[in-house]
C-alpha positions as CSV (number, residue, x, y, z in Angstrom):
1,M,-13.6,-19.3,10.1
2,N,-17.4,-19.2,10.2
3,R,-17.5,-20.5,13.7
4,A,-15.0,-18.0,14.9
5,A,-16.9,-15.1,13.3
6,C,-20.2,-16.3,14.9
7,T,-18.6,-16.6,18.3
8,L,-17.4,-13.0,18.0
9,L,-20.8,-11.8,16.8
10,V,-22.5,-13.5,19.8
11,L,-20.1,-11.7,22.2
12,L,-20.8,-8.4,20.6
13,C,-24.5,-8.9,20.8
14,A,-24.2,-9.9,24.5
15,A,-22.4,-6.6,25.1
16,A,-25.1,-4.7,23.3
17,F,-27.9,-6.4,25.3
18,A,-26.2,-5.4,28.5
19,H,-27.1,-1.8,27.6
20,G,-30.6,-2.8,26.6
21,Q,-32.3,-0.8,29.3
22,E,-30.5,2.4,28.4
23,L,-31.5,4.9,25.8
24,L,-29.2,4.8,22.9
25,T,-27.4,8.1,22.6
26,P,-24.3,9.3,20.8
27,E,-22.4,9.3,24.1
28,L,-23.3,5.6,24.7
29,L,-22.2,4.7,21.2
30,W,-18.8,6.3,21.9
31,Q,-18.5,4.1,25.0
32,L,-18.7,0.9,22.9
33,G,-15.4,-0.6,21.7
34,R,-15.0,-0.7,17.9
35,V,-13.8,-4.2,16.8
36,G,-11.4,-4.2,13.9
37,P,-10.6,-6.9,11.3
38,P,-10.0,-10.3,13.0
39,E,-7.2,-12.7,12.2
40,V,-7.7,-16.5,12.6
41,S,-4.9,-18.7,14.0
42,P,-3.5,-21.4,11.7
43,D,-5.3,-24.1,13.7
44,G,-8.6,-22.2,13.8
45,R,-8.7,-22.3,17.6
46,S,-8.0,-18.6,18.2
47,L,-9.0,-15.3,16.9
48,V,-7.1,-12.0,17.5
49,F,-8.5,-8.6,16.7
50,P,-8.1,-5.0,17.7
51,V,-10.6,-3.1,19.8
52,T,-10.6,0.7,19.7
53,R,-12.0,2.8,22.5
54,Y,-12.4,6.6,22.5
55,D,-12.0,9.2,25.2
56,L,-14.3,12.1,24.4
57,A,-12.8,14.4,27.0
58,K,-9.3,13.9,25.5
59,D,-10.6,13.6,22.0
60,T,-8.4,10.6,21.4
61,G,-8.8,6.9,20.5
62,N,-6.6,3.9,21.3
63,S,-6.5,0.3,20.0
64,D,-5.4,-2.8,21.9
65,L,-5.4,-6.4,20.8
66,W,-7.6,-9.2,22.2
67,L,-7.4,-13.0,21.9
68,L,-10.6,-15.1,21.6
69,D,-10.8,-18.8,22.2
70,T,-13.2,-20.0,19.5
71,R,-14.0,-23.2,21.4
72,T,-14.9,-21.7,24.8
73,G,-15.5,-18.1,23.9
74,G,-12.9,-17.0,26.5
75,L,-11.4,-13.5,25.9
76,R,-7.9,-12.4,26.9
77,R,-6.4,-9.0,26.5
78,L,-3.0,-9.2,24.7
79,T,-1.8,-5.7,24.7
80,T,-2.2,-2.6,26.9
81,H,-0.4,0.5,25.8
82,E,-1.2,4.2,25.4
83,K,-0.2,3.9,21.7
84,S,-2.4,2.0,19.4
85,D,-1.7,-1.6,18.4
86,S,-3.2,-2.7,15.1
87,T,-3.2,-5.2,12.1
88,P,-2.4,-8.4,14.1
89,R,-1.0,-11.4,12.2
90,F,-0.4,-14.9,13.6
91,S,2.9,-16.5,13.0
92,P,2.7,-19.7,10.9
93,D,3.2,-21.9,14.0
94,G,0.5,-19.9,15.8
95,Q,2.8,-19.2,18.8
96,R,3.2,-15.5,18.2
97,V,1.2,-12.6,17.1
98,G,2.9,-9.8,15.1
99,F,1.3,-6.4,14.9
100,L,2.0,-2.7,14.1
101,S,2.4,-0.1,16.8
102,A,3.8,3.4,17.2
103,R,4.7,2.9,20.8
104,G,8.3,3.7,20.0
105,G,7.5,6.8,18.0
106,E,6.9,5.7,14.3
107,S,4.9,2.7,13.4
108,Q,7.1,-0.5,13.7
109,V,6.5,-4.3,13.7
110,Y,6.2,-5.9,17.1
111,A,5.6,-9.5,18.1
112,I,4.2,-11.0,21.3
113,D,4.5,-14.7,22.4
114,L,1.1,-16.1,23.3
115,R,2.8,-18.3,25.9
116,G,3.8,-15.2,27.9
117,G,6.0,-12.2,27.9
118,E,6.0,-8.6,26.6
119,P,5.9,-7.5,23.0
120,V,9.3,-7.4,21.3
121,R,10.2,-4.8,18.6
122,L,11.3,-6.4,15.4
123,T,11.9,-3.4,13.1
124,S,13.5,0.0,13.4
125,V,13.0,1.5,9.9
126,K,13.0,5.1,9.0
127,N,9.6,6.6,8.2
128,G,7.9,3.6,9.9
129,A,6.7,0.2,8.7
130,S,3.3,-0.9,7.2
131,N,1.7,-3.9,5.5
132,F,3.5,-6.4,7.7
133,D,3.4,-10.2,7.1
134,W,5.2,-13.4,8.1
135,S,7.1,-15.7,5.6
136,P,5.7,-19.2,5.4
137,D,8.3,-20.6,7.7
138,G,8.1,-17.7,10.2
139,A,11.8,-16.9,10.0
140,T,11.4,-13.7,8.0
141,I,9.0,-10.8,7.9
142,S,8.0,-8.6,5.1
143,F,6.7,-5.0,5.3
144,T,6.6,-1.8,3.4
145,A,8.4,1.5,4.2
146,R,8.7,4.8,2.5
147,V,12.1,5.5,0.9
148,R,13.3,8.9,-0.3
149,L,14.6,8.8,-3.9
150,D,14.1,12.4,-4.9
151,P,15.8,15.3,-3.1
152,E,14.0,17.7,-0.9
153,L,13.7,21.4,-1.7
154,A,16.3,22.4,0.9
155,E,18.8,20.0,-0.7
156,I,18.4,21.6,-4.1
157,Y,18.3,25.2,-2.9
158,T,20.6,25.2,0.1
159,D,20.3,29.0,0.5
160,L,16.5,28.5,1.2
161,P,16.5,26.1,4.2
162,K,13.1,27.4,5.5
163,A,11.3,27.5,2.2
164,K,8.0,25.5,2.1
165,A,7.4,25.7,-1.6
166,R,6.9,22.7,-3.8
167,I,8.5,21.9,-7.1
168,I,6.0,20.5,-9.6
169,D,7.4,19.3,-12.9
170,H,5.0,16.5,-13.7
171,L,1.2,16.0,-13.8
172,L,0.9,13.4,-11.0
173,Y,2.1,15.7,-8.2
174,R,-0.8,14.9,-5.9
175,H,-2.9,11.7,-5.5
176,W,-6.2,12.5,-3.8
177,T,-5.2,14.0,-0.5
178,E,-1.6,13.0,-0.6
179,W,1.2,15.1,-2.1
180,Q,4.0,13.4,-4.1
181,D,6.9,14.2,-1.7
182,G,9.7,12.3,-3.3
183,T,9.3,9.2,-1.3
184,Y,8.0,5.8,-2.5
185,S,6.6,2.8,-0.6
186,H,9.0,-0.1,-1.1
187,L,8.8,-3.8,-0.1
188,F,11.3,-5.0,2.5
189,V,12.2,-8.3,4.1
190,Q,14.1,-8.8,7.4
191,P,15.1,-11.9,9.5
192,V,13.0,-12.3,12.6
193,A,16.1,-13.2,14.6
194,G,17.7,-9.9,13.7
195,G,19.6,-8.3,10.9
196,A,19.3,-5.4,8.5
197,P,16.2,-5.0,6.4
198,R,16.6,-5.5,2.6
199,D,14.8,-3.3,0.1
200,L,13.5,-5.6,-2.7
201,M,12.6,-2.6,-4.9
202,E,15.8,-0.6,-4.5
203,G,16.0,2.4,-6.8
204,Q,12.5,2.0,-8.2
205,R,10.3,5.1,-8.3
206,V,7.1,3.1,-7.9
207,D,4.9,2.3,-4.9
208,T,3.6,-1.0,-3.5
209,P,0.9,-1.2,-2.5
210,L,-0.8,1.1,-5.0
211,K,-2.0,4.6,-3.9
212,P,-4.3,5.6,-2.5
213,H,-6.2,2.6,-1.0
214,G,-4.0,-0.4,-1.6
215,G,-3.0,-2.5,1.4
216,R,-1.4,-5.8,2.5
217,E,-3.7,-7.7,0.1
218,Q,-1.5,-6.5,-2.8
219,I,1.5,-8.4,-1.6
220,A,1.9,-12.2,-1.2
221,W,4.6,-14.7,-0.3
222,S,5.1,-17.8,-2.4
223,P,4.4,-21.1,-0.5
224,D,8.0,-22.1,-0.4
225,G,9.1,-18.6,0.9
226,R,11.5,-18.1,-1.9
227,E,9.7,-15.3,-3.7
228,L,7.2,-12.5,-3.1
229,C,4.6,-11.2,-5.5
230,Y,3.7,-7.5,-5.3
231,T,1.5,-5.0,-7.2
232,A,3.1,-2.0,-8.8
233,K,2.4,0.5,-11.5
234,Q,5.4,0.9,-13.9
235,V,4.2,2.9,-16.9
236,E,5.8,5.7,-18.9
237,R,2.9,8.2,-18.1
238,P,1.4,7.2,-14.7
239,E,-0.9,10.3,-14.8
240,A,-2.5,8.9,-17.9
241,S,-2.8,5.2,-17.1
242,T,-4.5,3.0,-14.6
243,D,-2.5,0.0,-15.7
244,S,-0.7,-2.0,-12.9
245,D,1.1,-5.3,-12.9
246,L,2.2,-8.1,-10.6
247,Y,6.0,-8.6,-10.0
248,L,7.8,-11.6,-8.7
249,V,11.0,-10.9,-6.7
250,P,13.4,-13.3,-4.9
251,A,13.1,-13.0,-1.1
252,D,16.9,-12.9,-0.9
253,G,17.1,-10.0,-3.4
254,G,17.6,-9.7,-7.1
255,P,15.8,-8.1,-10.0
256,A,12.0,-8.5,-10.2
257,R,10.3,-9.9,-13.2
258,A,6.7,-9.2,-14.3
259,S,4.4,-12.1,-13.9
260,P,2.6,-13.5,-16.9
261,R,-0.2,-11.2,-18.1
262,A,-3.8,-12.3,-18.2
263,W,-4.5,-9.8,-21.0
264,T,-1.5,-9.6,-23.4
265,A,-3.2,-7.2,-25.8
266,S,-4.8,-4.7,-23.5
267,T,-4.1,-2.7,-20.4
268,A,-5.5,-3.8,-17.1
269,I,-5.4,-3.2,-13.4
270,R,-3.9,-6.4,-12.0
271,S,-3.8,-6.7,-8.2
272,T,-4.4,-8.8,-5.0
273,P,-2.1,-11.8,-5.8
274,R,-2.7,-15.1,-4.0
275,T,-0.5,-18.2,-4.2
276,G,-1.9,-21.7,-3.8
277,A,-0.5,-23.7,-0.9
278,G,1.9,-26.3,-2.1
279,S,1.6,-25.2,-5.8
280,R,3.4,-22.9,-8.2
281,S,0.3,-21.1,-9.3
282,T,-0.7,-17.5,-8.6
283,A,-4.2,-16.1,-8.8
284,W,-5.1,-12.4,-9.1
285,S,-8.0,-10.0,-9.8
286,A,-8.0,-7.7,-12.8
287,L,-10.1,-5.0,-14.3
288,A,-9.9,-4.7,-18.1
289,S,-12.2,-3.5,-20.8
290,R,-14.8,-2.5,-18.2
291,R,-14.9,-6.1,-17.0
292,T,-13.8,-7.4,-13.6
293,A,-12.3,-10.9,-13.7
294,C,-9.9,-13.3,-12.0
295,A,-7.0,-15.1,-13.5
296,S,-4.4,-17.6,-12.6
297,C,-1.2,-18.8,-14.0
298,S,1.8,-21.0,-13.3
299,T,4.8,-18.9,-12.3
300,S,7.0,-21.3,-14.2
301,A,5.0,-21.0,-17.5
302,Q,3.9,-18.1,-19.6
303,A,0.2,-19.2,-19.8
304,A,-2.7,-17.7,-18.0
305,R,-6.2,-18.9,-17.4
306,C,-9.0,-16.3,-17.0
307,A,-12.6,-16.4,-15.8
308,S,-15.0,-13.5,-15.9
């Protein structure tokens, strides 16, 4: 990982020195590509990352994926499209790279074979897909998508189809810059070979990841691929509480169960679950009583070990 990061840093520095004789201006800065978060291949020999470039005249930006050989420093452009490609993720066997792209309209999951070929679309979900990941065996993908559970205004008042008013009957009607619109971010799984996506949180009026800044780090597969652990906030008064919990759900569907709590006598923000390879333990971070800590537990036992 360190070697890959150093190689990428050297390449970026080399590009900067190429402009060393020019006066640094805002226009020159906009000509430089912005490198996004890198993803390391399972064998550590490759690094994939998005590069965003901007067109000032069109006032637009576009991201494409690049592949770096960590041994030779060789670079190869993986995608070229007018719509941005982002959040790349290597398949467990390292043969494919999955990513998100809105090249078909809404954001969906695509995969490209590193041995050749064009990207293949894996999902076609309403409202688009986010927070994509592979299962440990690479046969299934997980992602989140917004699901409508509450009716829209026009469905309640059919005689006012053009009304743009909002019905506010609870305190948490807006979270930072986002209105509560009656949809919720749910966790889905879908076979890579094809098939209908399965909502693992069906009917639940909660979100994973948490609003407003939660991401893929709040969801994790178990090492055997049988379960997923996700972060959610299920409390009676969400506007008055910051408490969140981790939930384990079978990958083939079924009711979720709350994971063992690190603090059984107090509220806490529990998030960012991680499972140990080849083990039945889950670690997570938590914020409780003004203290940030990490904790771990066995998913088969109700005991937790904490360290501040």
